[in-house]
PABADO-925513 format. One record per residue: residue in one letter; chain; x, y, z of N, C-alpha, C, O, CB in turn. Coordinates in nm, 2 decimals, m for minus. Glycine has a CB too. Example, Ala and Ser with C-alpha at 12.3 -4.5 7.8 and 13.67 -1.06 7.14 Angstrom:
! PABADO-925513
kolnu residu->a chaine->A n_east->1.32 n_north->m0.57 n_up->0.78 ca_east->1.23 ca_north->m0.45 ca_up->0.78 c_east->1.32 c_north->m0.33 c_up->0.78 o_east->1.42 o_north->m0.33 o_up->0.85 cb_east->1.13 cb_north->m0.45 cb_up->0.90
kolnu residu->s chaine->A n_east->1.28 n_north->m0.22 n_up->0.71 ca_east->1.37 ca_north->m0.11 ca_up->0.71 c_east->1.29 c_north->0.00 c_up->0.79 o_east->1.34 o_north->0.11 o_up->0.80 cb_east->1.41 cb_north->m0.06 cb_up->0.57
END
This chain:
! PABADO-925513
kolnu residu->m chaine->A n_east->0.08 n_north->m0.12 n_up->0.00 ca_east->0.00 ca_north->0.00 ca_up->0.00 c_east->0.08 c_north->0.12 c_up->0.00 o_east->0.03 o_north->0.23 o_up->m0.03 cb_east->m0.10 cb_north->0.01 cb_up->0.11
kolnu residu->g chaine->A n_east->0.21 n_north->0.11 n_up->0.03 ca_east->0.30 ca_north->0.23 ca_up->0.04 c_east->0.31 c_north->0.30 c_up->m0.10 o_east->0.35 o_north->0.42 o_up->m0.09 cb_east->0.44 cb_north->0.18 cb_up->0.10
kolnu residu->a chaine->A n_east->0.29 n_north->0.25 n_up->m0.21 ca_east->0.30 ca_north->0.31 ca_up->m0.33 c_east->0.17 c_north->0.37 c_up->m0.39 o_east->0.17 o_north->0.41 o_up->m0.50 cb_east->0.35 cb_north->0.22 cb_up->m0.43
kolnu residu->g chaine->A n_east->0.07 n_north->0.37 n_up->m0.30 ca_east->m0.06 ca_north->0.43 ca_up->m0.35 c_east->m0.05 c_north->0.57 c_up->m0.38 o_east->0.05 o_north->0.63 o_up->m0.36 cb_east->m0.17 cb_north->0.40 cb_up->m0.26
kolnu residu->p chaine->A n_east->m0.16 n_north->0.63 n_up->m0.42 ca_east->m0.17 ca_north->0.77 ca_up->m0.46 c_east->m0.14 c_north->0.87 c_up->m0.35 o_east->m0.08 o_north->0.97 o_up->m0.37 cb_east->m0.31 cb_north->0.80 cb_up->m0.52
kolnu residu->a chaine->A n_east->m0.18 n_north->0.83 n_up->m0.22 ca_east->m0.15 ca_north->0.92 ca_up->m0.11 c_east->0.00 c_north->0.93 c_up->m0.09 o_east->0.05 o_north->1.03 o_up->m0.07 cb_east->m0.21 cb_north->0.87 cb_up->0.02
kolnu residu->a chaine->A n_east->0.06 n_north->0.81 n_up->m0.08 ca_east->0.21 ca_north->0.80 ca_up->m0.06 c_east->0.28 c_north->0.88 c_up->m0.18 o_east->0.38 o_north->0.95 o_up->m0.15 cb_east->0.25 cb_north->0.64 cb_up->m0.06
kolnu residu->m chaine->A n_east->0.24 n_north->0.87 n_up->m0.29 ca_east->0.30 ca_north->0.94 ca_up->m0.41 c_east->0.28 c_north->1.09 c_up->m0.39 o_east->0.36 o_north->1.16 o_up->m0.44 cb_east->0.24 cb_north->0.89 cb_up->m0.54
kolnu residu->a chaine->A n_east->0.17 n_north->1.13 n_up->m0.33 ca_east->0.14 ca_north->1.27 ca_up->m0.32 c_east->0.22 c_north->1.33 c_up->m0.20 o_east->0.20 o_north->1.45 o_up->m0.17 cb_east->m0.02 cb_north->1.29 cb_up->m0.30
kolnu residu->g chaine->A n_east->0.31 n_north->1.26 n_up->m0.13 ca_east->0.39 ca_north->1.31 ca_up->m0.03 c_east->0.34 c_north->1.29 c_up->0.11 o_east->0.40 o_north->1.34 o_up->0.20 cb_east->0.43 cb_north->1.44 cb_up->m0.04
kolnu residu->e chaine->A n_east->0.22 n_north->1.23 n_up->0.12 ca_east->0.16 ca_north->1.21 ca_up->0.26 c_east->0.23 c_north->1.10 c_up->0.33 o_east->0.26 o_north->1.00 o_up->0.27 cb_east->0.00 cb_north->1.17 cb_up->0.25
kolnu residu->a chaine->A n_east->0.26 n_north->1.12 n_up->0.45 ca_east->0.34 ca_north->1.02 ca_up->0.53 c_east->0.27 c_north->0.89 c_up->0.55 o_east->0.14 o_north->0.90 o_up->0.56 cb_east->0.36 cb_north->1.07 cb_up->0.67
kolnu residu->p chaine->A n_east->0.33 n_north->0.78 n_up->0.54 ca_east->0.26 ca_north->0.65 ca_up->0.57 c_east->0.20 c_north->0.65 c_up->0.70 o_east->0.24 o_north->0.73 o_up->0.79 cb_east->0.35 cb_north->0.54 cb_up->0.56
kolnu residu->i chaine->A n_east->0.09 n_north->0.57 n_up->0.71 ca_east->0.02 ca_north->0.56 ca_up->0.84 c_east->0.11 c_north->0.47 c_up->0.93 o_east->0.15 o_north->0.36 o_up->0.90 cb_east->m0.14 cb_north->0.49 cb_up->0.82
kolnu residu->d chaine->A n_east->0.13 n_north->0.53 n_up->1.05 ca_east->0.23 ca_north->0.45 ca_up->1.15 c_east->0.15 c_north->0.34 c_up->1.22 o_east->0.03 o_north->0.34 o_up->1.23 cb_east->0.30 cb_north->0.55 cb_up->1.25
kolnu residu->d chaine->A n_east->0.22 n_north->0.25 n_up->1.28 ca_east->0.16 ca_north->0.13 ca_up->1.34 c_east->0.06 c_north->0.16 c_up->1.45 o_east->m0.04 o_north->0.10 o_up->1.46 cb_east->0.27 cb_north->0.04 cb_up->1.39
kolnu residu->e chaine->A n_east->0.09 n_north->0.26 n_up->1.53 ca_east->0.00 ca_north->0.31 ca_up->1.64 c_east->m0.13 c_north->0.36 c_up->1.58 o_east->m0.24 o_north->0.33 o_up->1.64 cb_east->0.08 cb_north->0.44 cb_up->1.72
kolnu residu->r chaine->A n_east->m0.12 n_north->0.43 n_up->1.47 ca_east->m0.25 ca_north->0.49 ca_up->1.42 c_east->m0.32 c_north->0.37 c_up->1.35 o_east->m0.44 o_north->0.37 o_up->1.35 cb_east->m0.23 cb_north->0.61 cb_up->1.31
kolnu residu->k chaine->A n_east->m0.25 n_north->0.27 n_up->1.29 ca_east->m0.32 ca_north->0.16 ca_up->1.23 c_east->m0.39 c_north->0.08 c_up->1.33 o_east->m0.50 o_north->0.03 o_up->1.31 cb_east->m0.22 cb_north->0.06 cb_up->1.16
kolnu residu->a chaine->A n_east->m0.33 n_north->0.07 n_up->1.45 ca_east->m0.40 ca_north->m0.01 ca_up->1.56 c_east->m0.52 c_north->0.07 c_up->1.60 o_east->m0.63 o_north->0.01 o_up->1.63 cb_east->m0.30 cb_north->m0.03 cb_up->1.69
kolnu residu->h chaine->A n_east->m0.52 n_north->0.20 n_up->1.61 ca_east->m0.63 ca_north->0.28 ca_up->1.65 c_east->m0.74 c_north->0.27 c_up->1.54 o_east->m0.86 o_north->0.26 o_up->1.58 cb_east->m0.59 cb_north->0.43 cb_up->1.67
kolnu residu->l chaine->A n_east->m0.71 n_north->0.27 n_up->1.41 ca_east->m0.80 ca_north->0.26 ca_up->1.31 c_east->m0.87 c_north->0.11 c_up->1.31 o_east->m0.99 o_north->0.10 o_up->1.29 cb_east->m0.73 cb_north->0.28 cb_up->1.17
kolnu residu->r chaine->A n_east->m0.80 n_north->0.02 n_up->1.34 ca_east->m0.85 ca_north->m0.12 ca_up->1.35 c_east->m0.96 c_north->m0.12 c_up->1.46 o_east->m1.07 o_north->m0.17 o_up->1.44 cb_east->m0.73 cb_north->m0.24 cb_up->1.38
kolnu residu->h chaine->A n_east->m0.92 n_north->m0.06 n_up->1.58 ca_east->m1.01 ca_north->m0.05 ca_up->1.69 c_east->m1.14 c_north->0.03 c_up->1.65 o_east->m1.25 o_north->m0.01 o_up->1.69 cb_east->m0.95 cb_north->0.02 cb_up->1.82
kolnu residu->l chaine->A n_east->m1.12 n_north->0.14 n_up->1.57 ca_east->m1.24 ca_north->0.22 ca_up->1.53 c_east->m1.33 c_north->0.14 c_up->1.45 o_east->m1.45 o_north->0.15 o_up->1.46 cb_east->m1.19 cb_north->0.34 cb_up->1.46
kolnu residu->v chaine->A n_east->m1.27 n_north->0.06 n_up->1.35 ca_east->m1.35 ca_north->m0.02 ca_up->1.27 c_east->m1.43 c_north->m0.12 c_up->1.35 o_east->m1.55 o_north->m0.14 o_up->1.33 cb_east->m1.26 cb_north->m0.08 cb_up->1.16
kolnu residu->k chaine->A n_east->m1.37 n_north->m0.19 n_up->1.44 ca_east->m1.43 ca_north->m0.29 ca_up->1.51 c_east->m1.55 c_north->m0.24 c_up->1.61 o_east->m1.66 o_north->m0.29 o_up->1.62 cb_east->m1.32 cb_north->m0.36 cb_up->1.59
kolnu residu->q chaine->A n_east->m1.51 n_north->m0.13 n_up->1.67 ca_east->m1.61 ca_north->m0.07 ca_up->1.77 c_east->m1.71 c_north->0.02 c_up->1.69 o_east->m1.83 o_north->m0.01 o_up->1.72 cb_east->m1.54 cb_north->0.02 cb_up->1.87
kolnu residu->d chaine->A n_east->m1.67 n_north->0.11 n_up->1.61 ca_east->m1.77 ca_north->0.21 ca_up->1.56 c_east->m1.84 c_north->0.14 c_up->1.43 o_east->m1.96 o_north->0.14 o_up->1.43 cb_east->m1.70 cb_north->0.34 cb_up->1.52
kolnu residu->c chaine->A n_east->m1.76 n_north->0.09 n_up->1.34 ca_east->m1.83 ca_north->0.03 ca_up->1.23 c_east->m1.91 c_north->m0.09 c_up->1.27 o_east->m2.02 o_north->m0.11 o_up->1.22 cb_east->m1.74 cb_north->0.00 cb_up->1.12
kolnu residu->g chaine->A n_east->m1.85 n_north->m0.16 n_up->1.36 ca_east->m1.91 ca_north->m0.29 ca_up->1.41 c_east->m2.04 c_north->m0.27 c_up->1.48 o_east->m2.13 o_north->m0.35 o_up->1.48 cb_east->m1.82 cb_north->m0.37 cb_up->1.50
kolnu residu->s chaine->A n_east->m2.06 n_north->m0.15 n_up->1.54 ca_east->m2.18 ca_north->m0.11 ca_up->1.61 c_east->m2.30 c_north->m0.12 c_up->1.52 o_east->m2.41 o_north->m0.15 o_up->1.57 cb_east->m2.17 cb_north->0.02 cb_up->1.67
kolnu residu->c chaine->A n_east->m2.29 n_north->m0.09 n_up->1.39 ca_east->m2.39 ca_north->m0.09 ca_up->1.29 c_east->m2.38 c_north->m0.22 c_up->1.20 o_east->m2.48 o_north->m0.29 o_up->1.18 cb_east->m2.39 cb_north->0.04 cb_up->1.21
kolnu residu->h chaine->A n_east->m2.26 n_north->m0.24 n_up->1.16 ca_east->m2.24 ca_north->m0.35 ca_up->1.05 c_east->m2.22 c_north->m0.48 c_up->1.12 o_east->m2.19 o_north->m0.58 o_up->1.05 cb_east->m2.12 cb_north->m0.31 cb_up->0.96
kolnu residu->g chaine->A n_east->m2.23 n_north->m0.49 n_up->1.25 ca_east->m2.21 ca_north->m0.62 ca_up->1.32 c_east->m2.06 c_north->m0.63 c_up->1.36 o_east->m1.98 o_north->m0.59 o_up->1.29 cb_east->m2.25 cb_north->m0.74 cb_up->1.23
kolnu residu->l chaine->A n_east->m2.03 n_north->m0.70 n_up->1.48 ca_east->m1.90 ca_north->m0.72 ca_up->1.52 c_east->m1.81 c_north->m0.80 c_up->1.44 o_east->m1.68 o_north->m0.80 o_up->1.45 cb_east->m1.90 cb_north->m0.77 cb_up->1.64
kolnu residu->t chaine->A n_east->m1.88 n_north->m0.88 n_up->1.35 ca_east->m1.81 ca_north->m0.96 ca_up->1.26 c_east->m1.83 c_north->m0.91 c_up->1.11 o_east->m1.79 o_north->m0.97 o_up->1.01 cb_east->m1.86 cb_north->m1.11 cb_up->1.27
kolnu residu->m chaine->A n_east->m1.88 n_north->m0.79 n_up->1.11 ca_east->m1.91 ca_north->m0.71 ca_up->0.97 c_east->m1.99 c_north->m0.79 c_up->0.89 o_east->m1.98 o_north->m0.77 o_up->0.77 cb_east->m1.78 cb_north->m0.68 cb_up->0.90
kolnu residu->r chaine->A n_east->m2.08 n_north->m0.87 n_up->0.94 ca_east->m2.17 ca_north->m0.96 ca_up->0.86 c_east->m2.31 c_north->m0.90 c_up->0.85 o_east->m2.41 o_north->m0.96 o_up->0.80 cb_east->m2.18 cb_north->m1.09 cb_up->0.92
kolnu residu->g chaine->A n_east->m2.32 n_north->m0.77 n_up->0.89 ca_east->m2.45 ca_north->m0.70 ca_up->0.89 c_east->m2.52 c_north->m0.68 c_up->1.02 o_east->m2.50 o_north->m0.75 o_up->1.11 cb_east->m2.53 cb_north->m0.76 cb_up->0.81
kolnu residu->g chaine->A n_east->m2.60 n_north->m0.59 n_up->1.03 ca_east->m2.68 ca_north->m0.55 ca_up->1.15 c_east->m2.78 c_north->m0.45 c_up->1.10 o_east->m2.85 o_north->m0.47 o_up->1.01 cb_east->m2.59 cb_north->m0.49 cb_up->1.28
kolnu residu->l chaine->A n_east->m2.77 n_north->m0.33 n_up->1.17 ca_east->m2.84 ca_north->m0.21 ca_up->1.13 c_east->m2.79 c_north->m0.18 c_up->0.98 o_east->m2.87 o_north->m0.15 o_up->0.89 cb_east->m2.82 cb_north->m0.09 cb_up->1.22
kolnu residu->g chaine->A n_east->m2.66 n_north->m0.19 n_up->0.96 ca_east->m2.60 ca_north->m0.16 ca_up->0.83 c_east->m2.58 c_north->m0.29 c_up->0.76 o_east->m2.59 o_north->m0.40 o_up->0.81 cb_east->m2.47 cb_north->m0.09 cb_up->0.85
kolnu residu->p chaine->A n_east->m2.55 n_north->m0.27 n_up->0.63 ca_east->m2.53 ca_north->m0.40 ca_up->0.55 c_east->m2.40 c_north->m0.47 c_up->0.58 o_east->m2.31 o_north->m0.40 o_up->0.64 cb_east->m2.54 cb_north->m0.37 cb_up->0.39
kolnu residu->p chaine->A n_east->m2.38 n_north->m0.59 n_up->0.54 ca_east->m2.25 ca_north->m0.65 ca_up->0.56 c_east->m2.15 c_north->m0.59 c_up->0.48 o_east->m2.17 o_north->m0.53 o_up->0.37 cb_east->m2.26 cb_north->m0.80 cb_up->0.53
kolnu residu->i chaine->A n_east->m2.03 n_north->m0.59 n_up->0.54 ca_east->m1.91 ca_north->m0.53 ca_up->0.48 c_east->m1.78 c_north->m0.62 c_up->0.49 o_east->m1.67 o_north->m0.58 o_up->0.51 cb_east->m1.87 cb_north->m0.39 cb_up->0.55
kolnu residu->t chaine->A n_east->m1.82 n_north->m0.75 n_up->0.46 ca_east->m1.72 ca_north->m0.86 ca_up->0.45 c_east->m1.67 c_north->m0.86 c_up->0.31 o_east->m1.73 o_north->m0.80 o_up->0.22 cb_east->m1.79 cb_north->m1.00 cb_up->0.48
kolnu residu->p chaine->A n_east->m1.55 n_north->m0.92 n_up->0.28 ca_east->m1.50 ca_north->m0.93 ca_up->0.15 c_east->m1.60 c_north->m0.98 c_up->0.05 o_east->m1.61 o_north->m0.93 o_up->m0.07 cb_east->m1.37 cb_north->m1.01 cb_up->0.15
kolnu residu->e chaine->A n_east->m1.68 n_north->m1.08 n_up->0.08 ca_east->m1.78 ca_north->m1.14 ca_up->0.00 c_east->m1.89 c_north->m1.04 c_up->m0.04 o_east->m1.93 o_north->m1.03 o_up->m0.15 cb_east->m1.84 cb_north->m1.27 cb_up->0.07
kolnu residu->a chaine->A n_east->m1.92 n_north->m0.96 n_up->0.06 ca_east->m2.03 ca_north->m0.86 ca_up->0.04 c_east->m1.98 c_north->m0.75 c_up->m0.05 o_east->m2.06 o_north->m0.69 o_up->m0.12 cb_east->m2.08 cb_north->m0.81 cb_up->0.16
kolnu residu->l chaine->A n_east->m1.85 n_north->m0.71 n_up->m0.04 ca_east->m1.80 ca_north->m0.60 ca_up->m0.11 c_east->m1.74 c_north->m0.63 c_up->m0.25 o_east->m1.71 o_north->m0.54 o_up->m0.32 cb_east->m1.68 cb_north->m0.53 cb_up->m0.02
kolnu residu->a chaine->A n_east->m1.74 n_north->m0.77 n_up->m0.28 ca_east->m1.67 ca_north->m0.81 ca_up->m0.40 c_east->m1.72 c_north->m0.74 c_up->m0.53 o_east->m1.64 o_north->m0.71 o_up->m0.62 cb_east->m1.69 cb_north->m0.96 cb_up->m0.41
kolnu residu->q chaine->A n_east->m1.85 n_north->m0.70 n_up->m0.54 ca_east->m1.90 ca_north->m0.64 ca_up->m0.65 c_east->m1.91 c_north->m0.49 c_up->m0.65 o_east->m1.96 o_north->m0.42 o_up->m0.74 cb_east->m2.03 cb_north->m0.70 cb_up->m0.68
kolnu residu->r chaine->A n_east->m1.86 n_north->m0.44 n_up->m0.53 ca_east->m1.87 ca_north->m0.29 ca_up->m0.51 c_east->m1.72 c_north->m0.22 c_up->m0.54 o_east->m1.62 o_north->m0.28 o_up->m0.52 cb_east->m1.91 cb_north->m0.26 cb_up->m0.35
kolnu residu->d chaine->A n_east->m1.74 n_north->m0.10 n_up->m0.60 ca_east->m1.62 ca_north->m0.02 ca_up->m0.64 c_east->m1.56 c_north->0.03 c_up->m0.51 o_east->m1.62 o_north->0.08 o_up->m0.42 cb_east->m1.66 cb_north->0.10 cb_up->m0.74
kolnu residu->r chaine->A n_east->m1.42 n_north->0.01 n_up->m0.50 ca_east->m1.35 ca_north->0.06 ca_up->m0.39 c_east->m1.35 c_north->0.21 c_up->m0.37 o_east->m1.36 o_north->0.25 o_up->m0.25 cb_east->m1.21 cb_north->0.02 cb_up->m0.40
kolnu residu->e chaine->A n_east->m1.34 n_north->0.28 n_up->m0.48 ca_east->m1.36 ca_north->0.42 ca_up->m0.47 c_east->m1.48 c_north->0.47 c_up->m0.41 o_east->m1.48 o_north->0.57 o_up->m0.33 cb_east->m1.35 cb_north->0.47 cb_up->m0.60
kolnu residu->t chaine->A n_east->m1.59 n_north->0.41 n_up->m0.45 ca_east->m1.72 ca_north->0.44 ca_up->m0.40 c_east->m1.72 c_north->0.42 c_up->m0.24 o_east->m1.78 o_north->0.50 o_up->m0.16 cb_east->m1.83 cb_north->0.36 cb_up->m0.47
kolnu residu->m chaine->A n_east->m1.65 n_north->0.31 n_up->m0.21 ca_east->m1.66 ca_north->0.27 ca_up->m0.06 c_east->m1.57 c_north->0.37 c_up->0.02 o_east->m1.61 o_north->0.41 o_up->0.13 cb_east->m1.60 cb_north->0.12 cb_up->m0.04
kolnu residu->v chaine->A n_east->m1.46 n_north->0.42 n_up->m0.04 ca_east->m1.38 ca_north->0.52 ca_up->0.03 c_east->m1.47 c_north->0.65 c_up->0.04 o_east->m1.47 o_north->0.72 o_up->0.15 cb_east->m1.24 cb_north->0.55 cb_up->m0.06
kolnu residu->y chaine->A n_east->m1.54 n_north->0.69 n_up->m0.07 ca_east->m1.62 ca_north->0.81 ca_up->m0.06 c_east->m1.72 c_north->0.79 c_up->0.05 o_east->m1.75 o_north->0.89 o_up->0.12 cb_east->m1.69 cb_north->0.84 cb_up->m0.19
kolnu residu->t chaine->A n_east->m1.79 n_north->0.67 n_up->0.06 ca_east->m1.89 ca_north->0.64 ca_up->0.16 c_east->m1.83 c_north->0.65 c_up->0.30 o_east->m1.90 o_north->0.70 o_up->0.39 cb_east->m1.95 cb_north->0.51 cb_up->0.14
kolnu residu->v chaine->A n_east->m1.71 n_north->0.60 n_up->0.32 ca_east->m1.65 ca_north->0.61 ca_up->0.45 c_east->m1.63 c_north->0.76 c_up->0.49 o_east->m1.67 o_north->0.80 o_up->0.60 cb_east->m1.51 cb_north->0.55 cb_up->0.45
kolnu residu->l chaine->A n_east->m1.58 n_north->0.83 n_up->0.39 ca_east->m1.55 ca_north->0.97 ca_up->0.42 c_east->m1.67 c_north->1.06 c_up->0.44 o_east->m1.67 o_north->1.16 o_up->0.52 cb_east->m1.46 cb_north->1.02 cb_up->0.32
kolnu residu->y chaine->A n_east->m1.77 n_north->1.04 n_up->0.36 ca_east->m1.89 ca_north->1.14 ca_up->0.34 c_east->m2.02 c_north->1.09 c_up->0.39 o_east->m2.13 o_north->1.16 o_up->0.39 cb_east->m1.90 cb_north->1.18 cb_up->0.20
kolnu residu->g chaine->A n_east->m2.02 n_north->0.95 n_up->0.42 ca_east->m2.15 ca_north->0.89 ca_up->0.47 c_east->m2.24 c_north->0.87 c_up->0.35 o_east->m2.21 o_north->0.87 o_up->0.24 cb_east->m2.21 cb_north->0.98 cb_up->0.56
kolnu residu->r chaine->A n_east->m2.36 n_north->0.84 n_up->0.39 ca_east->m2.47 ca_north->0.82 ca_up->0.28 c_east->m2.60 c_north->0.90 c_up->0.35 o_east->m2.66 o_north->0.85 o_up->0.44 cb_east->m2.51 cb_north->0.65 cb_up->0.25
kolnu residu->p chaine->A n_east->m2.63 n_north->1.01 n_up->0.28 ca_east->m2.74 ca_north->1.09 ca_up->0.33 c_east->m2.87 c_north->1.01 c_up->0.32 o_east->m2.89 o_north->0.94 o_up->0.23 cb_east->m2.75 cb_north->1.20 cb_up->0.25
kolnu residu->g chaine->A n_east->m2.95 n_north->1.03 n_up->0.42 ca_east->m3.08 ca_north->0.97 ca_up->0.42 c_east->m3.07 c_north->0.83 c_up->0.49 o_east->m3.17 o_north->0.76 o_up->0.51 cb_east->m3.14 cb_north->0.95 cb_up->0.28
kolnu residu->t chaine->A n_east->m2.95 n_north->0.79 n_up->0.53 ca_east->m2.93 ca_north->0.66 ca_up->0.60 c_east->m2.85 c_north->0.69 c_up->0.73 o_east->m2.81 o_north->0.80 o_up->0.76 cb_east->m2.84 cb_north->0.56 cb_up->0.51
kolnu residu->p chaine->A n_east->m2.84 n_north->0.58 n_up->0.82 ca_east->m2.77 ca_north->0.61 ca_up->0.95 c_east->m2.62 c_north->0.61 c_up->0.92 o_east->m2.55 o_north->0.64 o_up->1.02 cb_east->m2.80 cb_north->0.49 cb_up->1.05
kolnu residu->m chaine->A n_east->m2.55 n_north->0.59 n_up->0.80 ca_east->m2.42 ca_north->0.59 ca_up->0.78 c_east->m2.36 c_north->0.74 c_up->0.78 o_east->m2.39 o_north->0.82 o_up->0.70 cb_east->m2.38 cb_north->0.53 cb_up->0.64
kolnu residu->p chaine->A n_east->m2.28 n_north->0.76 n_up->0.89 ca_east->m2.23 ca_north->0.90 ca_up->0.92 c_east->m2.11 c_north->0.92 c_up->0.83 o_east->m2.04 o_north->0.83 o_up->0.78 cb_east->m2.19 cb_north->0.92 cb_up->1.08
kolnu residu->p chaine->A n_east->m2.08 n_north->1.05 n_up->0.81 ca_east->m1.94 ca_north->1.08 ca_up->0.74 c_east->m1.83 c_north->1.07 c_up->0.85 o_east->m1.85 o_north->1.11 o_up->0.97 cb_east->m1.94 cb_north->1.24 cb_up->0.68
kolnu residu->w chaine->A n_east->m1.72 n_north->1.03 n_up->0.81 ca_east->m1.60 ca_north->1.01 ca_up->0.90 c_east->m1.48 c_north->1.11 c_up->0.86 o_east->m1.38 o_north->1.10 o_up->0.91 cb_east->m1.55 cb_north->0.86 cb_up->0.90
kolnu residu->s chaine->A n_east->m1.51 n_north->1.20 n_up->0.76 ca_east->m1.40 ca_north->1.28 ca_up->0.71 c_east->m1.35 c_north->1.38 c_up->0.82 o_east->m1.24 o_north->1.44 o_up->0.81 cb_east->m1.45 cb_north->1.35 cb_up->0.59
kolnu residu->s chaine->A n_east->m1.42 n_north->1.40 n_up->0.93 ca_east->m1.37 ca_north->1.49 ca_up->1.03 c_east->m1.26 c_north->1.43 c_up->1.12 o_east->m1.19 o_north->1.50 o_up->1.18 cb_east->m1.48 cb_north->1.54 cb_up->1.13
kolnu residu->i chaine->A n_east->m1.25 n_north->1.29 n_up->1.12 ca_east->m1.15 ca_north->1.23 ca_up->1.19 c_east->m1.06 c_north->1.13 c_up->1.11 o_east->m0.96 o_north->1.08 o_up->1.16 cb_east->m1.22 cb_north->1.15 cb_up->1.29
kolnu residu->l chaine->A n_east->m1.09 n_north->1.12 n_up->0.98 ca_east->m1.01 ca_north->1.03 ca_up->0.89 c_east->m0.96 c_north->1.10 c_up->0.78 o_east->m1.03 o_north->1.19 o_up->0.72 cb_east->m1.10 cb_north->0.91 cb_up->0.85
kolnu residu->t chaine->A n_east->m0.83 n_north->1.08 n_up->0.74 ca_east->m0.79 ca_north->1.14 ca_up->0.61 c_east->m0.84 c_north->1.04 c_up->0.50 o_east->m0.89 o_north->0.93 o_up->0.53 cb_east->m0.63 cb_north->1.16 cb_up->0.60
kolnu residu->e chaine->A n_east->m0.82 n_north->1.08 n_up->0.37 ca_east->m0.85 ca_north->1.00 ca_up->0.26 c_east->m0.76 c_north->0.88 c_up->0.26 o_east->m0.80 o_north->0.77 o_up->0.22 cb_east->m0.85 cb_north->1.07 cb_up->0.13
kolnu residu->q chaine->A n_east->m0.63 n_north->0.89 n_up->0.30 ca_east->m0.54 ca_north->0.78 ca_up->0.30 c_east->m0.58 c_north->0.68 c_up->0.41 o_east->m0.57 o_north->0.56 o_up->0.39 cb_east->m0.40 cb_north->0.83 cb_up->0.32
kolnu residu->e chaine->A n_east->m0.64 n_north->0.72 n_up->0.52 ca_east->m0.68 ca_north->0.64 ca_up->0.63 c_east->m0.81 c_north->0.56 c_up->0.58 o_east->m0.82 o_north->0.44 o_up->0.60 cb_east->m0.70 cb_north->0.72 cb_up->0.77
kolnu residu->a chaine->A n_east->m0.90 n_north->0.63 n_up->0.52 ca_east->m1.03 ca_north->0.57 ca_up->0.47 c_east->m0.99 c_north->0.47 c_up->0.36 o_east->m1.05 o_north->0.36 o_up->0.36 cb_east->m1.12 cb_north->0.69 cb_up->0.41
kolnu residu->r chaine->A n_east->m0.90 n_north->0.49 n_up->0.28 ca_east->m0.86 ca_north->0.39 ca_up->0.18 c_east->m0.80 c_north->0.28 c_up->0.24 o_east->m0.83 o_north->0.16 o_up->0.20 cb_east->m0.76 cb_north->0.45 cb_up->0.08
kolnu residu->w chaine->A n_east->m0.72 n_north->0.29 n_up->0.34 ca_east->m0.65 ca_north->0.19 ca_up->0.42 c_east->m0.75 c_north->0.10 c_up->0.48 o_east->m0.75 o_north->m0.02 o_up->0.47 cb_east->m0.56 cb_north->0.24 cb_up->0.53
kolnu residu->i chaine->A n_east->m0.85 n_north->0.16 n_up->0.55 ca_east->m0.97 ca_north->0.08 ca_up->0.60 c_east->m1.03 c_north->0.00 c_up->0.50 o_east->m1.05 o_north->m0.12 o_up->0.52 cb_east->m1.07 cb_north->0.17 cb_up->0.66
kolnu residu->v chaine->A n_east->m1.08 n_north->0.07 n_up->0.39 ca_east->m1.15 ca_north->0.00 ca_up->0.28 c_east->m1.06 c_north->m0.11 c_up->0.23 o_east->m1.12 o_north->m0.22 o_up->0.20 cb_east->m1.18 cb_north->0.09 cb_up->0.17
kolnu residu->d chaine->A n_east->m0.94 n_north->m0.10 n_up->0.22 ca_east->m0.85 ca_north->m0.22 ca_up->0.18 c_east->m0.86 c_north->m0.33 c_up->0.28 o_east->m0.87 o_north->m0.45 o_up->0.24 cb_east->m0.71 cb_north->m0.17 cb_up->0.17
kolnu residu->l chaine->A n_east->m0.86 n_north->m0.30 n_up->0.40 ca_east->m0.87 ca_north->m0.40 ca_up->0.51 c_east->m1.00 c_north->m0.48 c_up->0.50 o_east->m1.01 o_north->m0.60 o_up->0.51 cb_east->m0.87 cb_north->m0.33 cb_up->0.65
kolnu residu->l chaine->A n_east->m1.11 n_north->m0.40 n_up->0.47 ca_east->m1.24 ca_north->m0.47 ca_up->0.46 c_east->m1.25 c_north->m0.56 c_up->0.33 o_east->m1.30 o_north->m0.67 o_up->0.34 cb_east->m1.36 cb_north->m0.36 cb_up->0.45
kolnu residu->y chaine->A n_east->m1.19 n_north->m0.51 n_up->0.22 ca_east->m1.19 ca_north->m0.59 ca_up->0.10 c_east->m1.11 c_north->m0.72 c_up->0.12 o_east->m1.14 o_north->m0.82 o_up->0.06 cb_east->m1.15 cb_north->m0.51 cb_up->m0.02
kolnu residu->e chaine->A n_east->m1.00 n_north->m0.71 n_up->0.20 ca_east->m0.91 ca_north->m0.83 ca_up->0.22 c_east->m0.96 c_north->m0.91 c_up->0.34 o_east->m0.91 o_north->m1.02 o_up->0.36 cb_east->m0.77 cb_north->m0.78 cb_up->0.24
kolnu residu->g chaine->A n_east->m1.05 n_north->m0.86 n_up->0.41 ca_east->m1.10 ca_north->m0.94 ca_up->0.53 c_east->m0.99 c_north->m0.95 c_up->0.64 o_east->m0.97 o_north->m1.05 o_up->0.71 cb_east->m1.14 cb_north->m1.08 cb_up->0.49
kolnu residu->d chaine->A n_east->m0.91 n_north->m0.84 n_up->0.65 ca_east->m0.79 ca_north->m0.84 ca_up->0.75 c_east->m0.81 c_north->m0.76 c_up->0.87 o_east->m0.73 o_north->m0.67 o_up->0.90 cb_east->m0.66 cb_north->m0.79 cb_up->0.68
kolnu residu->l chaine->A n_east->m0.92 n_north->m0.79 n_up->0.94 ca_east->m0.95 ca_north->m0.72 ca_up->1.05 c_east->m0.92 c_north->m0.80 c_up->1.18 o_east->m0.94 o_north->m0.75 o_up->1.29 cb_east->m1.10 cb_north->m0.67 cb_up->1.05
END
């Protein structure tokens, strides 16, 4: 992931401490709606199988800006685009 667009734009890589915090955020905050195993709850499942037909860029946008008219909140006030992209990659890979 270090050679992605954010890294090429001069943005510092996400350090291990921040990655641990982001994993916790996904499990606690995302898990509160999408289920602790990400298999769905109030929100839809966000497992690799459920995301297989979804565009990653759309998912990054959804993480950052939410989905108006739904309970999905925007996270852009606490996440950078690089962090949102890293989270989406984890979800697609099932690496939580």
